[in-house]
N, CA and C atoms of all chains as a GROMACS GRO file, in nm:
protein
  579
    1MET      N    1   7.819   0.023  -6.887
    1MET     CA    2   7.861  -0.017  -7.022
    1MET      C    3   7.741  -0.064  -7.104
    2ALA      N    4   7.733  -0.016  -7.225
    2ALA     CA    5   7.623  -0.057  -7.312
    2ALA      C    6   7.649  -0.196  -7.369
    3LEU      N    7   7.541  -0.265  -7.399
    3LEU     CA    8   7.549  -0.398  -7.460
    3LEU      C    9   7.589  -0.383  -7.608
    4THR      N   10   7.686  -0.464  -7.652
    4THR     CA   11   7.733  -0.457  -7.791
    4THR      C   12   7.718  -0.594  -7.857
    5LYS      N   13   7.747  -0.598  -7.989
    5LYS     CA   14   7.740  -0.725  -8.062
    5LYS      C   15   7.833  -0.829  -7.999
    6ALA      N   16   7.953  -0.785  -7.960
    6ALA     CA   17   8.050  -0.880  -7.903
    6ALA      C   18   7.995  -0.945  -7.777
    7GLU      N   19   7.925  -0.864  -7.694
    7GLU     CA   20   7.871  -0.920  -7.570
    7GLU      C   21   7.752  -1.011  -7.595
    8ILE      N   22   7.672  -0.977  -7.697
    8ILE     CA   23   7.560  -1.066  -7.731
    8ILE      C   24   7.614  -1.200  -7.780
    9ALA      N   25   7.718  -1.197  -7.865
    9ALA     CA   26   7.778  -1.321  -7.915
    9ALA      C   27   7.835  -1.402  -7.799
   10GLU      N   28   7.903  -1.334  -7.706
   10GLU     CA   29   7.958  -1.402  -7.589
   10GLU      C   30   7.847  -1.469  -7.507
   11HIS      N   31   7.734  -1.399  -7.495
   11HIS     CA   32   7.620  -1.456  -7.423
   11HIS      C   33   7.568  -1.583  -7.492
   12LEU      N   34   7.560  -1.581  -7.626
   12LEU     CA   35   7.510  -1.699  -7.699
   12LEU      C   36   7.606  -1.817  -7.681
   13PHE      N   37   7.735  -1.786  -7.674
   13PHE     CA   38   7.836  -1.889  -7.648
   13PHE      C   39   7.818  -1.949  -7.508
   14LEU      N   40   7.802  -1.862  -7.408
   14LEU     CA   41   7.790  -1.910  -7.270
   14LEU      C   42   7.658  -1.980  -7.244
   15LYS      N   43   7.550  -1.921  -7.297
   15LYS     CA   44   7.417  -1.972  -7.261
   15LYS      C   45   7.377  -2.093  -7.345
   16LEU      N   46   7.409  -2.089  -7.477
   16LEU     CA   47   7.362  -2.196  -7.566
   16LEU      C   48   7.474  -2.293  -7.604
   17GLY      N   49   7.598  -2.256  -7.574
   17GLY     CA   50   7.710  -2.341  -7.613
   17GLY      C   51   7.738  -2.339  -7.762
   18LEU      N   52   7.688  -2.236  -7.832
   18LEU     CA   53   7.725  -2.221  -7.974
   18LEU      C   54   7.875  -2.197  -7.980
   19ASN      N   55   7.941  -2.243  -8.088
   19ASN     CA   56   8.083  -2.209  -8.093
   19ASN      C   57   8.097  -2.060  -8.122
   20LYS      N   58   8.212  -2.004  -8.085
   20LYS     CA   59   8.224  -1.857  -8.086
   20LYS      C   60   8.206  -1.798  -8.226
   21LYS      N   61   8.253  -1.870  -8.327
   21LYS     CA   62   8.240  -1.818  -8.462
   21LYS      C   63   8.094  -1.816  -8.506
   22ASP      N   64   8.022  -1.926  -8.481
   22ASP     CA   65   7.880  -1.930  -8.517
   22ASP      C   66   7.804  -1.820  -8.443
   23ALA      N   67   7.832  -1.802  -8.315
   23ALA     CA   68   7.763  -1.701  -8.236
   23ALA      C   69   7.786  -1.562  -8.296
   24LYS      N   70   7.911  -1.533  -8.331
   24LYS     CA   71   7.945  -1.403  -8.388
   24LYS      C   72   7.876  -1.386  -8.524
   25ASP      N   73   7.879  -1.491  -8.606
   25ASP     CA   74   7.817  -1.484  -8.739
   25ASP      C   75   7.667  -1.464  -8.731
   26ILE      N   76   7.602  -1.531  -8.636
   26ILE     CA   77   7.456  -1.519  -8.622
   26ILE      C   78   7.419  -1.375  -8.583
   27VAL      N   79   7.492  -1.320  -8.489
   27VAL     CA   80   7.463  -1.183  -8.444
   27VAL      C   81   7.483  -1.084  -8.559
   28GLU      N   82   7.596  -1.099  -8.630
   28GLU     CA   83   7.625  -1.010  -8.743
   28GLU      C   84   7.518  -1.022  -8.851
   29ALA      N   85   7.483  -1.146  -8.887
   29ALA     CA   86   7.386  -1.171  -8.995
   29ALA      C   87   7.247  -1.120  -8.958
   30PHE      N   88   7.212  -1.132  -8.831
   30PHE     CA   89   7.080  -1.087  -8.785
   30PHE      C   90   7.061  -0.938  -8.812
   31PHE      N   91   7.156  -0.855  -8.768
   31PHE     CA   92   7.140  -0.711  -8.787
   31PHE      C   93   7.153  -0.672  -8.934
   32GLU      N   94   7.240  -0.741  -9.008
   32GLU     CA   95   7.254  -0.710  -9.150
   32GLU      C   96   7.126  -0.744  -9.227
   33GLU      N   97   7.064  -0.855  -9.193
   33GLU     CA   98   6.942  -0.895  -9.265
   33GLU      C   99   6.828  -0.796  -9.238
   34ILE      N  100   6.820  -0.745  -9.118
   34ILE     CA  101   6.717  -0.644  -9.089
   34ILE      C  102   6.747  -0.516  -9.169
   35ARG      N  103   6.872  -0.474  -9.172
   35ARG     CA  104   6.908  -0.355  -9.252
   35ARG      C  105   6.871  -0.376  -9.398
   36GLN      N  106   6.907  -0.495  -9.453
   36GLN     CA  107   6.882  -0.521  -9.594
   36GLN      C  108   6.732  -0.522  -9.625
   37THR      N  109   6.655  -0.584  -9.537
   37THR     CA  110   6.509  -0.591  -9.558
   37THR      C  111   6.448  -0.451  -9.558
   38LEU      N  112   6.493  -0.368  -9.464
   38LEU     CA  113   6.442  -0.231  -9.458
   38LEU      C  114   6.487  -0.152  -9.580
   39GLU      N  115   6.613  -0.172  -9.620
   39GLU     CA  116   6.664  -0.103  -9.739
   39GLU      C  117   6.579  -0.140  -9.861
   40ASP      N  118   6.533  -0.265  -9.866
   40ASP     CA  119   6.448  -0.312  -9.977
   40ASP      C  120   6.304  -0.263  -9.963
   41GLY      N  121   6.275  -0.190  -9.857
   41GLY     CA  122   6.143  -0.130  -9.844
   41GLY      C  123   6.042  -0.216  -9.772
   42GLU      N  124   6.091  -0.320  -9.701
   42GLU     CA  125   5.998  -0.409  -9.631
   42GLU      C  126   6.011  -0.393  -9.481
   43GLN      N  127   5.894  -0.393  -9.412
   43GLN     CA  128   5.888  -0.384  -9.266
   43GLN      C  129   5.943  -0.515  -9.203
   44VAL      N  130   5.998  -0.505  -9.081
   44VAL     CA  131   6.044  -0.625  -9.009
   44VAL      C  132   5.967  -0.635  -8.878
   45LYS      N  133   5.902  -0.751  -8.857
   45LYS     CA  134   5.819  -0.770  -8.737
   45LYS      C  135   5.879  -0.880  -8.649
   46LEU      N  136   5.924  -0.843  -8.530
   46LEU     CA  137   5.983  -0.941  -8.438
   46LEU      C  138   5.888  -0.957  -8.320
   47SER      N  139   5.805  -1.061  -8.324
   47SER     CA  140   5.700  -1.075  -8.223
   47SER      C  141   5.763  -1.086  -8.084
   48GLY      N  142   5.703  -1.020  -7.988
   48GLY     CA  143   5.754  -1.018  -7.852
   48GLY      C  144   5.854  -0.906  -7.830
   49PHE      N  145   5.907  -0.851  -7.938
   49PHE     CA  146   6.007  -0.744  -7.926
   49PHE      C  147   5.953  -0.614  -7.984
   50GLY      N  148   5.932  -0.613  -8.116
   50GLY     CA  149   5.876  -0.492  -8.176
   50GLY      C  150   5.890  -0.495  -8.327
   51ASN      N  151   5.838  -0.391  -8.392
   51ASN     CA  152   5.844  -0.381  -8.538
   51ASN      C  153   5.932  -0.265  -8.582
   52PHE      N  154   6.008  -0.289  -8.688
   52PHE     CA  155   6.082  -0.182  -8.753
   52PHE      C  156   6.002  -0.143  -8.877
   53ASP      N  157   5.952  -0.021  -8.878
   53ASP     CA  158   5.869   0.027  -8.987
   53ASP      C  159   5.942   0.134  -9.067
   54LEU      N  160   5.894   0.157  -9.188
   54LEU     CA  161   5.950   0.263  -9.272
   54LEU      C  162   5.848   0.374  -9.286
   55ARG      N  163   5.896   0.498  -9.282
   55ARG     CA  164   5.808   0.612  -9.306
   55ARG      C  165   5.874   0.703  -9.408
   56THR      N  166   5.793   0.748  -9.502
   56THR     CA  167   5.844   0.841  -9.603
   56THR      C  168   5.796   0.980  -9.565
   57LYS      N  169   5.891   1.072  -9.559
   57LYS     CA  170   5.858   1.209  -9.518
   57LYS      C  171   5.880   1.305  -9.633
   58ASN      N  172   5.786   1.393  -9.651
   58ASN     CA  173   5.800   1.496  -9.754
   58ASN      C  174   5.902   1.601  -9.712
   59GLU      N  175   5.947   1.679  -9.807
   59GLU     CA  176   6.031   1.794  -9.774
   59GLU      C  177   5.953   1.890  -9.684
   60ARG      N  178   6.023   1.947  -9.586
   60ARG     CA  179   5.955   2.043  -9.498
   60ARG      C  180   6.053   2.154  -9.464
   61PRO      N  181   5.998   2.270  -9.423
   61PRO     CA  182   6.086   2.382  -9.392
   61PRO      C  183   6.167   2.355  -9.266
   62GLY      N  184   6.293   2.393  -9.268
   62GLY     CA  185   6.377   2.377  -9.150
   62GLY      C  186   6.465   2.500  -9.134
   63ARG      N  187   6.554   2.494  -9.035
   63ARG     CA  188   6.638   2.610  -9.007
   63ARG      C  189   6.770   2.560  -8.951
   64ASN      N  190   6.877   2.625  -8.987
   64ASN     CA  191   7.006   2.597  -8.925
   64ASN      C  192   7.004   2.660  -8.786
   65PRO      N  193   7.004   2.577  -8.680
   65PRO     CA  194   6.989   2.633  -8.545
   65PRO      C  195   7.104   2.727  -8.507
   66LYS      N  196   7.221   2.710  -8.568
   66LYS     CA  197   7.334   2.799  -8.534
   66LYS      C  198   7.320   2.936  -8.598
   67THR      N  199   7.287   2.937  -8.728
   67THR     CA  200   7.287   3.063  -8.801
   67THR      C  201   7.148   3.124  -8.815
   68GLY      N  202   7.042   3.042  -8.790
   68GLY     CA  203   6.907   3.094  -8.806
   68GLY      C  204   6.863   3.096  -8.952
   69GLU      N  205   6.949   3.050  -9.040
   69GLU     CA  206   6.920   3.050  -9.184
   69GLU      C  207   6.810   2.947  -9.217
   70ASP      N  208   6.716   2.983  -9.304
   70ASP     CA  209   6.611   2.888  -9.347
   70ASP      C  210   6.670   2.792  -9.451
   71ILE      N  211   6.661   2.663  -9.421
   71ILE     CA  212   6.706   2.561  -9.516
   71ILE      C  213   6.600   2.450  -9.518
   72PRO      N  214   6.550   2.413  -9.635
   72PRO     CA  215   6.449   2.306  -9.635
   72PRO      C  216   6.510   2.172  -9.594
   73ILE      N  217   6.434   2.091  -9.518
   73ILE     CA  218   6.476   1.955  -9.484
   73ILE      C  219   6.424   1.866  -9.596
   74SER      N  220   6.516   1.799  -9.665
   74SER     CA  221   6.478   1.727  -9.787
   74SER      C  222   6.388   1.607  -9.756
   75ALA      N  223   6.313   1.560  -9.858
   75ALA     CA  224   6.230   1.440  -9.845
   75ALA      C  225   6.321   1.324  -9.809
   76ARG      N  226   6.272   1.232  -9.727
   76ARG     CA  227   6.355   1.119  -9.685
   76ARG      C  228   6.272   1.001  -9.641
   77ARG      N  229   6.334   0.884  -9.644
   77ARG     CA  230   6.269   0.765  -9.588
   77ARG      C  231   6.344   0.727  -9.461
   78VAL      N  232   6.270   0.708  -9.352
   78VAL     CA  233   6.331   0.681  -9.222
   78VAL      C  234   6.275   0.554  -9.158
   79VAL      N  235   6.354   0.497  -9.067
   79VAL     CA  236   6.313   0.378  -8.991
   79VAL      C  237   6.254   0.423  -8.858
   80THR      N  238   6.141   0.365  -8.820
   80THR     CA  239   6.091   0.386  -8.684
   80THR      C  240   6.076   0.250  -8.617
   81PHE      N  241   6.095   0.248  -8.487
   81PHE     CA  242   6.079   0.124  -8.410
   81PHE      C  243   5.954   0.137  -8.324
   82ARG      N  244   5.863   0.040  -8.339
   82ARG     CA  245   5.745   0.037  -8.253
   82ARG      C  246   5.756  -0.083  -8.161
   83PRO      N  247   5.789  -0.059  -8.033
   83PRO     CA  248   5.804  -0.172  -7.941
   83PRO      C  249   5.672  -0.248  -7.926
   84GLY      N  250   5.682  -0.380  -7.911
   84GLY     CA  251   5.563  -0.462  -7.890
   84GLY      C  252   5.514  -0.449  -7.746
   85GLN      N  253   5.391  -0.490  -7.723
   85GLN     CA  254   5.330  -0.478  -7.589
   85GLN      C  255   5.411  -0.555  -7.485
   86LYS      N  256   5.462  -0.672  -7.525
   86LYS     CA  257   5.537  -0.755  -7.430
   86LYS      C  258   5.665  -0.683  -7.383
   87LEU      N  259   5.735  -0.619  -7.478
   87LEU     CA  260   5.857  -0.546  -7.441
   87LEU      C  261   5.822  -0.425  -7.355
   88LYS      N  262   5.714  -0.354  -7.393
   88LYS     CA  263   5.672  -0.237  -7.314
   88LYS      C  264   5.643  -0.277  -7.170
   89ASN      N  265   5.572  -0.391  -7.155
   89ASN     CA  266   5.539  -0.436  -7.019
   89ASN      C  267   5.665  -0.472  -6.940
   90ARG      N  268   5.764  -0.528  -7.010
   90ARG     CA  269   5.885  -0.571  -6.938
   90ARG      C  270   5.969  -0.453  -6.891
   91VAL      N  271   5.967  -0.341  -6.964
   91VAL     CA  272   6.058  -0.231  -6.928
   91VAL      C  273   5.992  -0.122  -6.844
   92GLU      N  274   5.858  -0.121  -6.833
   92GLU     CA  275   5.796  -0.001  -6.774
   92GLU      C  276   5.839   0.026  -6.631
   93ASN      N  277   5.868  -0.081  -6.555
   93ASN     CA  278   5.913  -0.061  -6.417
   93ASN      C  279   6.062  -0.086  -6.399
   94ALA      N  280   6.139  -0.057  -6.502
   94ALA     CA  281   6.284  -0.078  -6.496
   94ALA      C  282   6.346   0.008  -6.386
   95PRO      N  283   6.460  -0.035  -6.331
   95PRO     CA  284   6.530   0.050  -6.234
   95PRO      C  285   6.589   0.172  -6.306
   96PRO      N  286   6.616   0.281  -6.234
   96PRO     CA  287   6.681   0.396  -6.298
   96PRO      C  288   6.814   0.355  -6.359
   97ALA      N  289   6.854   0.422  -6.467
   97ALA     CA  290   6.980   0.389  -6.535
   97ALA      C  291   7.097   0.411  -6.441
   98GLN      N  292   7.198   0.323  -6.451
   98GLN     CA  293   7.320   0.338  -6.373
   98GLN      C  294   7.402   0.452  -6.431
   99GLU      N  295   7.462   0.532  -6.343
   99GLU     CA  296   7.557   0.634  -6.390
   99GLU      C  297   7.683   0.564  -6.438
  100GLU      N  298   7.740   0.611  -6.548
  100GLU     CA  299   7.860   0.544  -6.600
  100GLU      C  300   7.983   0.629  -6.577
  101MET      N  301   5.848  -0.881  -9.316
  101MET     CA  302   5.922  -1.002  -9.278
  101MET      C  303   5.903  -1.030  -9.130
  102THR      N  304   5.871  -1.153  -9.097
  102THR     CA  305   5.849  -1.190  -8.957
  102THR      C  306   5.973  -1.257  -8.900
  103LYS      N  307   5.970  -1.282  -8.770
  103LYS     CA  308   6.083  -1.346  -8.703
  103LYS      C  309   6.110  -1.484  -8.764
  104SER      N  310   6.003  -1.562  -8.788
  104SER     CA  311   6.028  -1.697  -8.841
  104SER      C  312   6.082  -1.692  -8.984
  105GLU      N  313   6.036  -1.595  -9.064
  105GLU     CA  314   6.090  -1.580  -9.200
  105GLU      C  315   6.238  -1.538  -9.195
  106LEU      N  316   6.268  -1.451  -9.100
  106LEU     CA  317   6.406  -1.404  -9.083
  106LEU      C  318   6.497  -1.522  -9.044
  107ILE      N  319   6.450  -1.605  -8.953
  107ILE     CA  320   6.528  -1.722  -8.910
  107ILE      C  321   6.555  -1.815  -9.029
  108GLU      N  322   6.450  -1.841  -9.109
  108GLU     CA  323   6.467  -1.928  -9.227
  108GLU      C  324   6.569  -1.872  -9.325
  109LEU      N  325   6.558  -1.742  -9.349
  109LEU     CA  326   6.648  -1.675  -9.443
  109LEU      C  327   6.793  -1.683  -9.393
  110LEU      N  328   6.812  -1.657  -9.262
  110LEU     CA  329   6.947  -1.661  -9.205
  110LEU      C  330   7.003  -1.803  -9.211
  111ALA      N  331   6.917  -1.903  -9.189
  111ALA     CA  332   6.960  -2.042  -9.196
  111ALA      C  333   7.002  -2.076  -9.338
  112ASP      N  334   6.924  -2.031  -9.438
  112ASP     CA  335   6.958  -2.057  -9.579
  112ASP      C  336   7.092  -1.993  -9.617
  113LYS      N  337   7.115  -1.873  -9.565
  113LYS     CA  338   7.237  -1.801  -9.602
  113LYS      C  339   7.359  -1.848  -9.525
  114ASN      N  340   7.338  -1.924  -9.416
  114ASN     CA  341   7.449  -1.974  -9.335
  114ASN      C  342   7.439  -2.125  -9.320
  115PRO      N  343   7.455  -2.198  -9.431
  115PRO     CA  344   7.435  -2.343  -9.428
  115PRO      C  345   7.536  -2.416  -9.337
  116GLN      N  346   7.646  -2.346  -9.303
  116GLN     CA  347   7.745  -2.409  -9.215
  116GLN      C  348   7.698  -2.414  -9.070
  117ILE      N  349   7.591  -2.339  -9.040
  117ILE     CA  350   7.537  -2.340  -8.903
  117ILE      C  351   7.406  -2.419  -8.904
  118GLN      N  352   7.390  -2.508  -8.806
  118GLN     CA  353   7.267  -2.588  -8.798
  118GLN      C  354   7.144  -2.500  -8.778
  119LEU      N  355   7.035  -2.539  -8.845
  119LEU     CA  356   6.910  -2.462  -8.835
  119LEU      C  357   6.870  -2.439  -8.690
  120LYS      N  358   6.881  -2.542  -8.607
  120LYS     CA  359   6.836  -2.525  -8.467
  120LYS      C  360   6.924  -2.425  -8.392
  121ASP      N  361   7.051  -2.415  -8.431
  121ASP     CA  362   7.139  -2.316  -8.367
  121ASP      C  363   7.102  -2.174  -8.410
  122VAL      N  364   7.065  -2.158  -8.538
  122VAL     CA  365   7.020  -2.027  -8.586
  122VAL      C  366   6.893  -1.988  -8.512
  123GLU      N  367   6.801  -2.084  -8.504
  123GLU     CA  368   6.672  -2.058  -8.442
  123GLU      C  369   6.688  -2.022  -8.294
  124LEU      N  370   6.761  -2.106  -8.220
  124LEU     CA  371   6.783  -2.079  -8.077
  124LEU      C  372   6.863  -1.950  -8.059
  125GLY      N  373   6.961  -1.930  -8.146
  125GLY     CA  374   7.046  -1.813  -8.136
  125GLY      C  375   6.969  -1.683  -8.151
  126ILE      N  376   6.883  -1.675  -8.253
  126ILE     CA  377   6.805  -1.552  -8.276
  126ILE      C  378   6.706  -1.530  -8.162
  127LYS      N  379   6.643  -1.638  -8.117
  127LYS     CA  380   6.546  -1.622  -8.007
  127LYS      C  381   6.617  -1.576  -7.880
  128GLU      N  382   6.733  -1.633  -7.852
  128GLU     CA  383   6.807  -1.594  -7.731
  128GLU      C  384   6.862  -1.452  -7.743
  129LEU      N  385   6.905  -1.416  -7.863
  129LEU     CA  386   6.954  -1.279  -7.888
  129LEU      C  387   6.844  -1.177  -7.853
  130LEU      N  388   6.722  -1.203  -7.901
  130LEU     CA  389   6.611  -1.110  -7.873
  130LEU      C  390   6.576  -1.111  -7.724
  131GLU      N  391   6.579  -1.230  -7.664
  131GLU     CA  392   6.550  -1.240  -7.521
  131GLU      C  393   6.654  -1.161  -7.440
  132TYR      N  394   6.780  -1.172  -7.480
  132TYR     CA  395   6.888  -1.104  -7.408
  132TYR      C  396   6.877  -0.952  -7.424
  133MET      N  397   6.840  -0.907  -7.543
  133MET     CA  398   6.820  -0.764  -7.564
  133MET      C  399   6.704  -0.712  -7.479
  134ALA      N  400   6.594  -0.786  -7.476
  134ALA     CA  401   6.478  -0.743  -7.396
  134ALA      C  402   6.516  -0.742  -7.247
  135HIS      N  403   6.590  -0.844  -7.205
  135HIS     CA  404   6.634  -0.855  -7.066
  135HIS      C  405   6.724  -0.736  -7.028
  136SER      N  406   6.814  -0.700  -7.118
  136SER     CA  407   6.904  -0.587  -7.090
  136SER      C  408   6.826  -0.457  -7.078
  137LEU      N  409   6.730  -0.437  -7.169
  137LEU     CA  410   6.648  -0.316  -7.161
  137LEU      C  411   6.566  -0.314  -7.033
  138ALA      N  412   6.516  -0.431  -6.991
  138ALA     CA  413   6.436  -0.437  -6.867
  138ALA      C  414   6.522  -0.398  -6.747
  139ASN      N  415   6.655  -0.409  -6.759
  139ASN     CA  416   6.746  -0.364  -6.653
  139ASN      C  417   6.798  -0.223  -6.680
  140ASN      N  418   6.738  -0.158  -6.779
  140ASN     CA  419   6.776  -0.022  -6.816
  140ASN      C  420   6.920  -0.015  -6.866
  141GLU      N  421   6.963  -0.122  -6.931
  141GLU     CA  422   7.097  -0.119  -6.992
  141GLU      C  423   7.083  -0.086  -7.140
  142ARG      N  424   7.156   0.015  -7.184
  142ARG     CA  425   7.156   0.055  -7.326
  142ARG      C  426   7.213  -0.054  -7.414
  143ILE      N  427   7.166  -0.060  -7.539
  143ILE     CA  428   7.221  -0.152  -7.639
  143ILE      C  429   7.272  -0.066  -7.754
  144GLU      N  430   7.399  -0.086  -7.792
  144GLU     CA  431   7.457  -0.007  -7.901
  144GLU      C  432   7.512  -0.098  -8.008
  145ILE      N  433   7.448  -0.102  -8.124
  145ILE     CA  434   7.491  -0.185  -8.236
  145ILE      C  435   7.542  -0.091  -8.345
  146ARG      N  436   7.674  -0.087  -8.363
  146ARG     CA  437   7.731   0.009  -8.457
  146ARG      C  438   7.680  -0.014  -8.599
  147GLY      N  439   7.636   0.094  -8.663
  147GLY     CA  440   7.585   0.084  -8.800
  147GLY      C  441   7.439   0.042  -8.807
  148PHE      N  442   7.385   0.002  -8.693
  148PHE     CA  443   7.243  -0.036  -8.689
  148PHE      C  444   7.164   0.066  -8.608
  149GLY      N  445   7.204   0.082  -8.481
  149GLY     CA  446   7.136   0.181  -8.398
  149GLY      C  447   7.150   0.148  -8.251
  150SER      N  448   7.088   0.230  -8.168
  150SER     CA  449   7.094   0.205  -8.024
  150SER      C  450   6.953   0.200  -7.966
  151PHE      N  451   6.940   0.114  -7.866
  151PHE     CA  452   6.814   0.101  -7.791
  151PHE      C  453   6.839   0.150  -7.650
  152SER      N  454   6.745   0.227  -7.598
  152SER     CA  455   6.756   0.272  -7.460
  152SER      C  456   6.616   0.295  -7.408
  153LEU      N  457   6.605   0.334  -7.281
  153LEU     CA  458   6.474   0.363  -7.224
  153LEU      C  459   6.457   0.513  -7.207
  154HIS      N  460   6.336   0.561  -7.233
  154HIS     CA  461   6.301   0.700  -7.202
  154HIS      C  462   6.198   0.700  -7.090
  155TYR      N  463   6.212   0.795  -6.998
  155TYR     CA  464   6.120   0.803  -6.884
  155TYR      C  465   5.998   0.888  -6.919
  156ARG      N  466   5.882   0.839  -6.884
  156ARG     CA  467   5.758   0.918  -6.898
  156ARG      C  468   5.711   0.957  -6.758
  157GLU      N  469   5.693   1.087  -6.738
  157GLU     CA  470   5.650   1.138  -6.608
  157GLU      C  471   5.510   1.088  -6.571
  158PRO      N  472   5.481   1.082  -6.439
  158PRO     CA  473   5.345   1.047  -6.398
  158PRO      C  474   5.248   1.150  -6.454
  159ARG      N  475   5.126   1.108  -6.485
  159ARG     CA  476   5.028   1.205  -6.538
  159ARG      C  477   4.888   1.156  -6.505
  160VAL      N  478   4.792   1.248  -6.519
  160VAL     CA  479   4.653   1.210  -6.500
  160VAL      C  480   4.596   1.175  -6.636
  161GLY      N  481   4.553   1.051  -6.650
  161GLY     CA  482   4.494   1.009  -6.776
  161GLY      C  483   4.344   0.995  -6.761
  162ARG      N  484   4.281   0.953  -6.868
  162ARG     CA  485   4.136   0.932  -6.863
  162ARG      C  486   4.099   0.797  -6.918
  163ASN      N  487   4.001   0.736  -6.855
  163ASN     CA  488   3.943   0.615  -6.912
  163ASN      C  489   3.856   0.659  -7.029
  164PRO      N  490   3.893   0.621  -7.152
  164PRO     CA  491   3.821   0.673  -7.269
  164PRO      C  492   3.674   0.630  -7.273
  165LYS      N  493   3.644   0.519  -7.206
  165LYS     CA  494   3.504   0.472  -7.207
  165LYS      C  495   3.417   0.553  -7.112
  166THR      N  496   3.467   0.574  -6.990
  166THR     CA  497   3.382   0.637  -6.888
  166THR      C  498   3.413   0.785  -6.869
  167GLY      N  499   3.529   0.830  -6.921
  167GLY     CA  500   3.567   0.971  -6.901
  167GLY      C  501   3.627   0.997  -6.765
  168GLU      N  502   3.634   0.892  -6.682
  168GLU     CA  503   3.686   0.902  -6.546
  168GLU      C  504   3.835   0.935  -6.546
  169SER      N  505   3.883   1.019  -6.454
  169SER     CA  506   4.027   1.047  -6.441
  169SER      C  507   4.097   0.932  -6.371
  170VAL      N  508   4.216   0.898  -6.419
  170VAL     CA  509   4.297   0.795  -6.355
  170VAL      C  510   4.439   0.848  -6.338
  171GLN      N  511   4.496   0.829  -6.219
  171GLN     CA  512   4.635   0.869  -6.197
  171GLN      C  513   4.726   0.762  -6.256
  172LEU      N  514   4.813   0.801  -6.352
  172LEU     CA  515   4.906   0.707  -6.413
  172LEU      C  516   5.044   0.730  -6.355
  173GLU      N  517   5.111   0.621  -6.319
  173GLU     CA  518   5.245   0.632  -6.262
  173GLU      C  519   5.349   0.660  -6.370
  174GLY      N  520   5.464   0.710  -6.328
  174GLY     CA  521   5.575   0.727  -6.421
  174GLY      C  522   5.619   0.592  -6.472
  175LYS      N  523   5.671   0.587  -6.593
  175LYS     CA  524   5.717   0.458  -6.646
  175LYS      C  525   5.826   0.480  -6.750
  176TYR      N  526   5.894   0.372  -6.783
  176TYR     CA  527   5.992   0.375  -6.890
  176TYR      C  528   5.932   0.316  -7.017
  177VAL      N  529   5.974   0.371  -7.131
  177VAL     CA  530   5.933   0.315  -7.261
  177VAL      C  531   6.059   0.293  -7.347
  178PRO      N  532   6.056   0.188  -7.431
  178PRO     CA  533   6.172   0.161  -7.516
  178PRO      C  534   6.186   0.268  -7.624
  179HIS      N  535   6.312   0.300  -7.657
  179HIS     CA  536   6.340   0.398  -7.764
  179HIS      C  537   6.450   0.342  -7.853
  180PHE      N  538   6.435   0.362  -7.985
  180PHE     CA  539   6.537   0.319  -8.080
  180PHE      C  540   6.583   0.438  -8.163
  181LYS      N  541   6.715   0.455  -8.173
  181LYS     CA  542   6.770   0.560  -8.258
  181LYS      C  543   6.852   0.492  -8.367
  182PRO      N  544   6.808   0.502  -8.493
  182PRO     CA  545   6.881   0.434  -8.601
  182PRO      C  546   7.023   0.489  -8.614
  183GLY      N  547   7.118   0.402  -8.647
  183GLY     CA  548   7.256   0.442  -8.668
  183GLY      C  549   7.279   0.496  -8.807
  184LYS      N  550   7.398   0.551  -8.828
  184LYS     CA  551   7.428   0.622  -8.953
  184LYS      C  552   7.412   0.531  -9.076
  185GLU      N  553   7.471   0.412  -9.072
  185GLU     CA  554   7.463   0.324  -9.189
  185GLU      C  555   7.318   0.287  -9.220
  186LEU      N  556   7.240   0.253  -9.118
  186LEU     CA  557   7.100   0.218  -9.141
  186LEU      C  558   7.024   0.336  -9.200
  187ARG      N  559   7.045   0.454  -9.142
  187ARG     CA  560   6.976   0.575  -9.193
  187ARG      C  561   7.008   0.597  -9.341
  188GLU      N  562   7.137   0.585  -9.374
  188GLU     CA  563   7.177   0.614  -9.511
  188GLU      C  564   7.127   0.508  -9.609
  189ARG      N  565   7.129   0.382  -9.567
  189ARG     CA  566   7.086   0.276  -9.660
  189ARG      C  567   6.936   0.279  -9.684
  190VAL      N  568   6.861   0.319  -9.583
  190VAL     CA  569   6.715   0.318  -9.593
  190VAL      C  570   6.663   0.441  -9.669
  191ASN      N  571   6.740   0.549  -9.661
  191ASN     CA  572   6.693   0.672  -9.726
  191ASN      C  573   6.716   0.665  -9.877
  192ILE      N  574   6.606   0.643  -9.950
  192ILE     CA  575   6.617   0.622 -10.094
  192ILE      C  576   6.624   0.752 -10.172
  193PHE      N  577   6.605   0.863 -10.103
  193PHE     CA  578   6.601   0.991 -10.176
  193PHE      C  579   6.740   1.046 -10.203
   0.00000   0.00000   0.00000
């Protein structure tokens, strides 16, 4: 099972003793604030975890893989995540993923 | 925006929650996410995106200073795939 907002909030309740509403609100507000900051065109840097950066891409040639038809891929702004060194070090020797 | 700026902003916007609870909460949230990834557990935040690990095969690398070959072991690296809402809100075009 993948980790979800509900489970993160439950963890904050169990580990820190935050009341359930505050825990849920903090988790919700955290992800919304990152979305809003990125939408406003600003990078988000979470030390020890990683950075959410914005990249602007020009229009480029593409193709519909089903029909083979040439269709240009329009210009767009996208989010990229660059994990920090600390996170990279923590995950590099992770156990293989569990089958679900 | 940095983590400490984010914490301040969240505290300002949620005056009903004590600053120290916001601060501890955000730090623990990030710690829990890192911990889950270190156990190769996927994280799925609807409308935001998902975090998972991708495997990199073992390969022969080089020490850029000496040019010497080094055998590098296989490893996992973090991967983030933005969710639909995040993609749409960020794309200004």
